[in-house]
TILO-897761 format. One record per residue (C-alpha): residue in three letters; x negated, y negated, z negated. Coordinates in Angstrom, 2 decimals. Each point is the difference from the previous one (the first is absolute). Layout:
BEGIN
(site 'ala' (X Y Z))
...
//
This chain:
BEGIN
(site 'unk' (-80.77 -31.25 -58.07))
(site 'unk' (-1.72 1.16 3.16))
(site 'unk' (1.92 3.30 -0.13))
(site 'unk' (3.34 -1.79 -0.30))
(site 'unk' (-0.87 -2.34 2.88))
(site 'unk' (-0.89 3.02 2.17))
(site 'unk' (3.38 1.67 -0.75))
(site 'unk' (1.85 -3.24 0.75))
(site 'unk' (-1.66 -0.27 3.41))
(site 'unk' (0.85 3.62 0.81))
(site 'unk' (3.63 -0.62 -1.00))
(site 'unk' (0.27 -3.11 2.14))
(site 'unk' (-1.50 1.88 2.95))
(site 'unk' (2.50 2.88 -0.30))
(site 'unk' (2.90 -2.44 -0.30))
(site 'unk' (-1.15 -1.80 3.14))
(site 'unk' (-0.22 3.32 1.91))
(site 'unk' (3.54 0.96 -1.06))
(site 'unk' (1.43 -3.39 1.00))
(site 'unk' (-1.81 0.16 3.32))
(site 'unk' (1.41 3.49 0.65))
(site 'unk' (3.55 -1.13 -0.70))
(site 'unk' (-0.47 -3.05 2.23))
(site 'unk' (-1.37 2.13 2.83))
(site 'unk' (2.91 2.43 -0.20))
(site 'unk' (2.54 -2.86 -0.05))
(site 'unk' (-1.65 -1.61 3.01))
(site 'unk' (-0.21 3.31 1.83))
(site 'unk' (3.69 0.80 -0.52))
(site 'unk' (1.58 -3.42 0.39))
(site 'unk' (-2.20 -2.50 1.75))
(site 'unk' (-1.99 1.80 2.60))
(site 'unk' (-2.77 2.45 -0.73))
(site 'unk' (-1.12 2.01 2.94))
(site 'unk' (3.13 -0.92 1.93))
(site 'unk' (0.61 -3.68 0.68))
(site 'unk' (3.48 -1.20 -0.94))
(site 'unk' (2.30 -2.64 1.46))
(site 'unk' (2.71 -1.75 -1.97))
(site 'unk' (3.55 -0.53 1.24))
(site 'unk' (3.09 -1.45 -1.58))
(site 'unk' (3.40 1.63 0.42))
(site 'unk' (3.20 -1.93 -0.57))
(site 'unk' (2.97 2.04 -1.26))
(site 'unk' (3.54 -1.30 -0.16))
(site 'unk' (1.52 1.23 -3.26))
(site 'unk' (-1.05 2.61 -2.53))
(site 'unk' (-3.14 2.14 0.30))
(site 'unk' (0.97 2.35 -2.80))
(site 'unk' (-2.71 2.59 -0.75))
(site 'unk' (-2.81 -1.83 1.78))
(site 'unk' (-2.98 -0.72 -2.29))
(site 'unk' (-3.49 -1.43 0.24))
(site 'unk' (-2.14 2.94 1.08))
(site 'unk' (2.82 1.64 2.00))
(site 'unk' (-1.09 1.73 3.19))
(site 'unk' (0.17 -1.61 3.42))
(site 'unk' (0.72 2.47 2.84))
(site 'unk' (-0.37 -0.53 3.73))
(site 'unk' (1.86 2.66 2.02))
(site 'unk' (-0.15 2.19 -3.11))
(site 'unk' (-3.76 -0.41 -0.57))
(site 'unk' (-1.32 -1.78 -3.08))
(site 'unk' (-1.83 -3.16 1.09))
(site 'unk' (-0.03 -2.15 -3.14))
(site 'unk' (1.68 -1.17 -3.19))
(site 'unk' (2.22 -2.79 -1.30))
(site 'unk' (-2.22 -2.56 -1.76))
(site 'unk' (2.55 -2.58 -1.08))
(site 'unk' (3.75 -0.53 -0.37))
(site 'unk' (1.56 -3.45 -0.49))
(site 'unk' (3.26 -1.87 0.50))
(site 'unk' (0.20 -2.71 2.64))
(site 'unk' (0.54 -3.20 -2.05))
(site 'unk' (1.74 -1.70 2.92))
(site 'unk' (2.37 2.94 0.60))
(site 'unk' (0.52 2.00 -3.21))
(site 'unk' (1.80 2.80 1.89))
(site 'unk' (-3.26 0.77 1.84))
(site 'unk' (-2.89 2.11 -1.28))
(site 'unk' (-3.51 -0.47 1.34))
(site 'unk' (-2.18 3.10 -0.16))
(site 'unk' (-3.72 -0.22 0.73))
(site 'unk' (-1.57 3.17 1.37))
(site 'unk' (-3.61 0.96 0.73))
(site 'unk' (-0.37 2.43 2.91))
(site 'unk' (-2.83 1.39 2.05))
(site 'unk' (-1.17 -2.50 2.62))
(site 'unk' (0.41 2.57 2.76))
(site 'unk' (3.76 0.30 -0.61))
(site 'unk' (1.80 -1.22 3.18))
(site 'unk' (2.48 -2.37 -1.66))
(site 'unk' (1.73 -2.30 2.46))
(site 'unk' (2.82 -2.53 0.02))
(site 'unk' (2.48 2.75 0.95))
(site 'unk' (-1.09 2.41 -2.75))
(site 'unk' (3.08 1.11 -1.97))
(site 'unk' (-0.23 -0.08 -3.78))
(site 'unk' (2.24 1.76 -2.52))
(site 'unk' (-0.11 1.62 -3.42))
(site 'unk' (0.31 3.76 -0.34))
(site 'unk' (0.11 2.31 -2.99))
(site 'unk' (-2.71 2.65 -0.35))
(site 'unk' (2.01 3.17 -0.61))
(site 'unk' (3.02 0.31 -2.27))
(site 'unk' (-1.71 -1.34 -3.13))
(site 'unk' (-3.03 -1.78 1.44))
(site 'unk' (-0.67 -3.73 0.06))
(site 'unk' (0.66 -2.46 2.78))
(site 'unk' (-2.47 -0.68 2.80))
(site 'unk' (-0.29 -2.57 2.76))
(site 'unk' (0.60 1.77 3.32))
(site 'unk' (-1.19 -1.55 3.26))
(site 'unk' (0.90 1.25 3.45))
(site 'unk' (-2.18 -0.81 2.97))
(site 'unk' (1.41 -2.25 2.70))
(site 'unk' (-1.30 -0.61 3.51))
(site 'unk' (-3.57 0.32 1.24))
(site 'unk' (-0.45 -3.80 -0.12))
(site 'unk' (-3.13 -1.34 -1.75))
(site 'unk' (0.44 0.30 -3.80))
(site 'unk' (0.21 -2.96 -2.36))
(site 'unk' (-3.53 -0.82 -1.19))
(site 'unk' (-0.22 -1.85 -3.31))
(site 'unk' (-2.56 -2.80 0.19))
(site 'unk' (-2.84 -0.41 -2.43))
(site 'unk' (1.06 -2.32 -2.84))
(site 'unk' (3.40 -0.64 1.62))
(site 'unk' (3.38 0.81 -1.52))
(site 'unk' (1.05 3.64 0.49))
(site 'unk' (2.33 0.67 2.95))
(site 'unk' (3.66 0.39 -0.99))
(site 'unk' (2.12 2.96 1.00))
(site 'unk' (3.80 -0.20 -0.27))
(site 'unk' (1.60 3.18 -1.35))
(site 'unk' (3.18 1.09 1.72))
(site 'unk' (3.28 -0.84 -1.71))
(site 'unk' (0.90 2.42 -2.79))
(site 'unk' (-3.53 1.41 -0.10))
(site 'unk' (-0.08 -0.17 -3.79))
(site 'unk' (3.59 1.07 -0.53))
(site 'unk' (0.64 1.98 -3.17))
(site 'unk' (1.90 3.04 1.27))
(site 'unk' (1.23 0.83 -3.49))
(site 'unk' (1.65 -3.39 -0.24))
(site 'unk' (1.31 0.36 3.54))
(site 'unk' (1.62 3.33 -0.94))
(site 'unk' (1.56 -1.64 -3.05))
(site 'unk' (1.37 -2.80 2.16))
(site 'unk' (1.40 2.52 2.51))
(site 'unk' (1.73 2.01 -2.73))
(site 'unk' (1.41 -3.18 -1.50))
(site 'unk' (1.32 -0.95 3.43))
(site 'unk' (1.62 3.43 0.42))
(site 'unk' (1.45 -0.22 -3.50))
(site 'unk' (1.49 -3.39 0.88))
(site 'unk' (1.62 1.43 3.12))
(site 'unk' (1.46 2.92 -1.98))
(site 'unk' (1.29 -2.36 -2.68))
(site 'unk' (1.65 -2.29 2.56))
(site 'unk' (1.68 2.96 1.74))
(site 'unk' (0.72 2.23 -2.99))
(site 'unk' (3.78 -0.15 0.50))
(site 'unk' (-0.27 0.91 3.68))
(site 'unk' (-2.38 2.87 -0.79))
(site 'unk' (2.37 1.28 -2.69))
(site 'unk' (2.91 -0.03 2.48))
(site 'unk' (-2.12 1.77 2.64))
(site 'unk' (-0.98 2.78 -2.43))
(site 'unk' (3.64 0.37 -1.05))
(site 'unk' (1.02 0.30 3.66))
(site 'unk' (-2.66 2.67 0.58))
(site 'unk' (1.34 1.98 -2.96))
(site 'unk' (3.55 -0.30 1.35))
(site 'unk' (-1.12 1.10 3.47))
(site 'unk' (-1.93 2.98 -1.45))
(site 'unk' (3.06 1.09 -1.98))
(site 'unk' (2.16 -0.26 3.12))
(site 'unk' (-2.47 2.13 1.97))
(site 'unk' (-0.03 2.61 -2.76))
(site 'unk' (3.81 0.19 -0.05))
(site 'unk' (0.21 0.29 3.79))
(site 'unk' (-3.09 2.11 0.70))
(site 'unk' (2.06 2.62 1.88))
(site 'unk' (1.46 -2.65 2.29))
(site 'unk' (-3.44 -1.48 0.62))
(site 'unk' (-1.33 3.44 0.95))
(site 'unk' (2.89 0.42 2.40))
(site 'unk' (-0.61 -3.40 1.59))
(site 'unk' (-3.71 0.77 0.44))
(site 'unk' (0.79 3.41 1.51))
(site 'unk' (2.45 -1.64 2.40))
(site 'unk' (-2.58 -2.56 1.05))
(site 'unk' (-2.54 2.76 0.54))
(site 'unk' (2.40 1.94 2.21))
(site 'unk' (1.03 -3.14 1.91))
(site 'unk' (-3.61 -0.93 0.77))
(site 'unk' (-1.01 3.58 0.82))
(site 'unk' (-2.39 0.13 -2.93))
(site 'unk' (0.87 3.52 -1.00))
(site 'unk' (2.67 2.66 -0.41))
(site 'unk' (1.06 1.28 -3.38))
(site 'unk' (-0.43 3.66 -0.84))
(site 'unk' (3.80 0.46 -0.21))
(site 'unk' (0.42 -1.07 3.65))
(site 'unk' (-2.65 2.30 1.50))
(site 'unk' (1.81 2.80 1.87))
(site 'unk' (-0.90 3.50 -1.25))
(site 'unk' (0.03 2.84 2.52))
(site 'unk' (0.16 3.78 -0.40))
(site 'unk' (-1.20 2.83 2.23))
(site 'unk' (2.28 2.65 1.50))
(site 'unk' (-0.42 3.74 -0.56))
(site 'unk' (-0.18 2.59 2.79))
(site 'unk' (2.34 -0.92 2.87))
(site 'unk' (0.80 3.63 0.90))
(site 'unk' (-0.17 3.02 -2.30))
(site 'unk' (0.29 3.72 0.73))
(site 'unk' (2.99 1.99 -1.27))
(site 'unk' (-0.22 0.72 -3.76))
(site 'unk' (-1.50 3.37 -0.95))
(site 'unk' (2.39 2.91 -0.55))
(site 'unk' (-1.37 0.51 -3.49))
(site 'unk' (-2.13 -1.98 -2.36))
(site 'unk' (-3.70 0.58 0.77))
(site 'unk' (-2.06 1.67 -2.70))
(site 'unk' (-2.83 -2.51 0.28))
(site 'unk' (-0.42 -3.44 -1.59))
(site 'unk' (-1.71 -2.77 1.94))
(site 'unk' (-1.64 -2.89 -1.91))
(site 'unk' (-0.54 -3.31 1.83))
(site 'unk' (-2.58 -2.25 -1.69))
(site 'unk' (-0.16 -3.69 0.81))
(site 'unk' (-1.78 -0.43 3.36))
(site 'unk' (-3.50 -1.39 0.14))
(site 'unk' (-0.96 -2.94 2.21))
(site 'unk' (-2.38 -2.92 0.33))
(site 'unk' (0.37 -2.89 -2.41))
(site 'unk' (1.32 -2.20 2.79))
(site 'unk' (3.11 2.19 0.40))
(site 'unk' (0.53 0.49 -3.76))
(site 'unk' (2.28 -3.03 -0.14))
(site 'unk' (3.65 -0.98 0.22))
(site 'unk' (-0.74 -2.36 2.90))
(site 'unk' (1.21 0.84 3.51))
(site 'unk' (-3.16 -0.18 2.08))
(site 'unk' (-0.65 -1.24 3.52))
(site 'unk' (-3.13 0.73 2.04))
(site 'unk' (-0.74 -2.92 2.36))
(site 'unk' (-3.33 1.60 0.97))
(site 'unk' (-1.92 3.16 -0.75))
(site 'unk' (-1.21 0.00 -3.58))
(site 'unk' (2.09 -3.07 -0.96))
(site 'unk' (3.13 0.11 -2.17))
(site 'unk' (2.34 -2.81 -1.02))
(site 'unk' (3.27 0.25 -1.98))
(site 'unk' (3.40 -0.81 1.44))
(site 'unk' (0.98 -3.29 -1.69))
(site 'unk' (2.96 -0.03 -2.41))
(site 'unk' (0.56 3.79 0.12))
(site 'unk' (-1.17 3.03 -1.95))
(site 'unk' (0.62 3.70 -0.63))
(site 'unk' (2.01 1.13 -3.01))
(site 'unk' (-3.16 1.61 -1.46))
(site 'unk' (-3.66 0.49 0.82))
(site 'unk' (-0.28 1.93 3.25))
(site 'unk' (-1.44 3.30 -1.41))
(site 'unk' (2.73 0.29 -2.65))
(site 'unk' (2.70 -0.98 2.53))
(site 'unk' (-1.22 2.52 2.58))
(site 'unk' (-0.17 2.75 -2.65))
(site 'unk' (3.64 -0.73 -0.88))
(site 'unk' (1.09 0.28 3.65))
(site 'unk' (-1.88 3.28 0.50))
(site 'unk' (1.77 1.55 -3.00))
(site 'unk' (3.35 -1.50 1.09))
(site 'unk' (-0.44 1.57 3.45))
(site 'unk' (-0.44 3.46 -1.56))
(site 'unk' (2.99 -0.57 -2.28))
(site 'unk' (2.18 -1.07 2.95))
(site 'unk' (-0.99 3.22 1.77))
(site 'unk' (1.20 2.19 -2.89))
(site 'unk' (-3.30 0.48 -1.86))
(site 'unk' (0.94 -2.04 -3.09))
(site 'unk' (-0.91 2.90 -2.34))
(site 'unk' (-3.21 0.77 1.89))
(site 'unk' (-1.74 -3.40 -0.03))
(site 'unk' (-1.26 -2.18 -2.85))
(site 'unk' (-2.29 -2.85 -0.84))
(site 'unk' (-3.15 0.51 -2.03))
(site 'unk' (1.34 0.17 -3.53))
(site 'unk' (-1.29 1.24 -3.33))
(site 'unk' (0.93 3.63 -0.49))
(site 'unk' (0.80 0.60 3.71))
(site 'unk' (-2.22 2.59 1.65))
(site 'unk' (0.72 0.32 3.69))
(site 'unk' (-0.74 2.90 2.30))
(site 'unk' (-1.14 -2.37 2.71))
(site 'unk' (-1.15 -3.62 0.21))
(site 'unk' (0.63 -2.35 2.90))
(site 'unk' (-2.91 -2.45 0.15))
(site 'unk' (0.40 -3.07 2.25))
(site 'unk' (-2.64 -2.58 0.94))
(site 'unk' (1.42 -3.12 1.71))
(site 'unk' (-2.30 -1.49 2.64))
(site 'unk' (2.22 -2.46 1.85))
(site 'unk' (3.31 -1.54 -1.01))
(site 'unk' (0.51 -3.37 1.67))
(site 'unk' (1.38 -1.87 3.00))
(site 'unk' (-2.60 -0.69 2.67))
(site 'unk' (0.54 -3.45 1.57))
(site 'unk' (-3.07 -0.13 2.26))
(site 'unk' (2.27 0.32 3.06))
(site 'unk' (3.65 1.10 -0.28))
(site 'unk' (1.01 0.53 -3.66))
(site 'unk' (-0.23 3.72 -0.74))
(site 'unk' (0.48 1.82 -3.33))
(site 'unk' (-2.78 2.57 -0.54))
(site 'unk' (-0.11 2.74 -2.66))
(site 'unk' (-2.85 2.48 -0.33))
(site 'unk' (-0.70 2.41 -2.85))
(site 'unk' (-1.55 3.43 -0.68))
(site 'unk' (1.91 2.66 -1.97))
(site 'unk' (-1.52 3.06 -1.71))
(site 'unk' (1.74 2.90 -1.76))
(site 'unk' (-1.88 1.55 -2.93))
(site 'unk' (0.84 3.46 -1.29))
(site 'unk' (-0.08 1.23 -3.59))
(site 'unk' (-3.66 0.90 0.31))
(site 'unk' (-0.87 -3.56 1.13))
(site 'unk' (-0.69 1.06 3.58))
(site 'unk' (1.38 -1.96 2.94))
(site 'unk' (2.58 2.11 1.84))
(site 'unk' (0.86 -2.70 2.51))
(site 'unk' (-1.11 -3.44 1.17))
(site 'unk' (1.29 -2.32 2.68))
(site 'unk' (-0.19 -3.60 1.15))
(site 'unk' (3.27 -1.87 0.60))
(site 'unk' (0.41 -3.10 2.14))
(site 'unk' (3.06 -1.95 1.04))
(site 'unk' (0.66 -3.38 1.59))
(site 'unk' (3.05 -2.10 0.87))
(site 'unk' (0.35 -3.37 1.72))
(site 'unk' (1.24 -3.00 -1.97))
(site 'unk' (2.95 -1.79 1.62))
(site 'unk' (-0.91 -3.37 -1.43))
(site 'unk' (-2.62 -1.92 -1.91))
(site 'unk' (1.71 -0.43 -3.38))
(site 'unk' (-0.12 2.12 -3.13))
(site 'unk' (3.23 1.89 0.77))
(site 'unk' (-1.26 1.01 3.45))
(site 'unk' (-3.34 1.15 -1.41))
(site 'unk' (1.69 2.08 -2.76))
(site 'unk' (2.44 1.54 2.51))
(site 'unk' (-2.93 1.14 2.16))
(site 'unk' (-1.84 1.44 -3.03))
(site 'unk' (3.19 1.83 -1.07))
(site 'unk' (0.34 1.55 3.44))
(site 'unk' (-3.59 1.23 -0.01))
(site 'unk' (0.29 1.17 -3.63))
(site 'unk' (3.17 1.99 0.74))
(site 'unk' (-1.73 1.83 2.84))
(site 'unk' (-3.17 0.86 -1.89))
(site 'unk' (1.84 1.12 -3.17))
(site 'unk' (2.19 2.36 2.07))
(site 'unk' (-3.14 1.54 1.49))
(site 'unk' (-1.64 0.26 -3.43))
(site 'unk' (3.08 1.75 -1.45))
(site 'unk' (0.18 2.58 2.76))
(site 'unk' (-3.75 0.69 0.00))
(site 'unk' (-0.23 0.38 -3.80))
(site 'unk' (2.93 2.42 -0.34))
(site 'unk' (-1.26 2.09 2.94))
(site 'unk' (-3.55 0.16 -1.43))
(site 'unk' (1.19 1.05 -3.47))
(site 'unk' (2.54 2.44 1.45))
(site 'unk' (-2.75 1.74 1.95))
(site 'unk' (-1.92 0.73 -3.21))
(site 'unk' (0.35 3.42 -1.72))
(site 'unk' (2.67 0.13 -2.70))
(site 'unk' (-1.22 -1.38 -3.32))
(site 'unk' (-0.58 2.32 -2.92))
(site 'unk' (1.15 -1.52 -3.25))
(site 'unk' (-0.98 1.47 -3.36))
//
């Protein structure tokens, strides 16, 4: 009997310790503990969906307490009274804003407080009723229900105006079909508007200009020369390798003449005029482009350095290039620099091209005479 009594006392003691531990933890978490708590009541108008006893209370995003009780206001059933216990040091005042926020996408609801002015906070009295905070209107609104209501409202509007919407869609289809059938006319109207407002010039309306060959040529040779001259495409800087007619407002600056262009890129166009100059002088069988299977006795290499209209003072066309004649052995038998200039009698594209043509005619005549003289002075070619 004594042994059983001893075991019973030990059991009662252990049970008391466990109950005391649970009580201490409950007190520590909910009623005070090391941090003294103050109770407040919050009055919500409408639903507080998701808010539970034990939900977190936040002040400016910092956890300061928990919800300890939720109840309906018997005098106003649409109101919910929530009792919260927060740290006594929390600066809750009469202008503190209260709302309910969701913790993350799937988290529970929490009471969110936002600090007001620096006025003295509300201090709950000992044994007195807790101070009451009024939550802002719609603080406990269920956003899922609000979304449902909004969609129902939109659906009602669509239902009430379904006939008008159907007619509008039909009109859009009719208009789209009309545009498709008259797309060419629409393009023409837009192009006309663009031209009328100065928005641009179509490619078909841009004037295309050509160069002239040599202005004067020597008499044709008495007999066909025995040599064959090959004229590769001239080399030049990238800035001149274009079909644009260039102006030079200042040294080192180039701008194109608006709404005008050459009939080809400048190197290819100049190559054509060099060959045409030789053909006009009677050397049609003695000059050729670089072609597969054509082996010339001489090559006329040209490097274009300037080919523009200088507008820094009076408009002046300026052409400058270096020509070299290579023999069969790859050695240079002649080299010379050619320059020519001519004044422009106006400031439009036609005047600029006329000045360039005048300078080009001069320099091509000089190139023709110099090349034929240099090749003619060479010893007769020996052909195997």
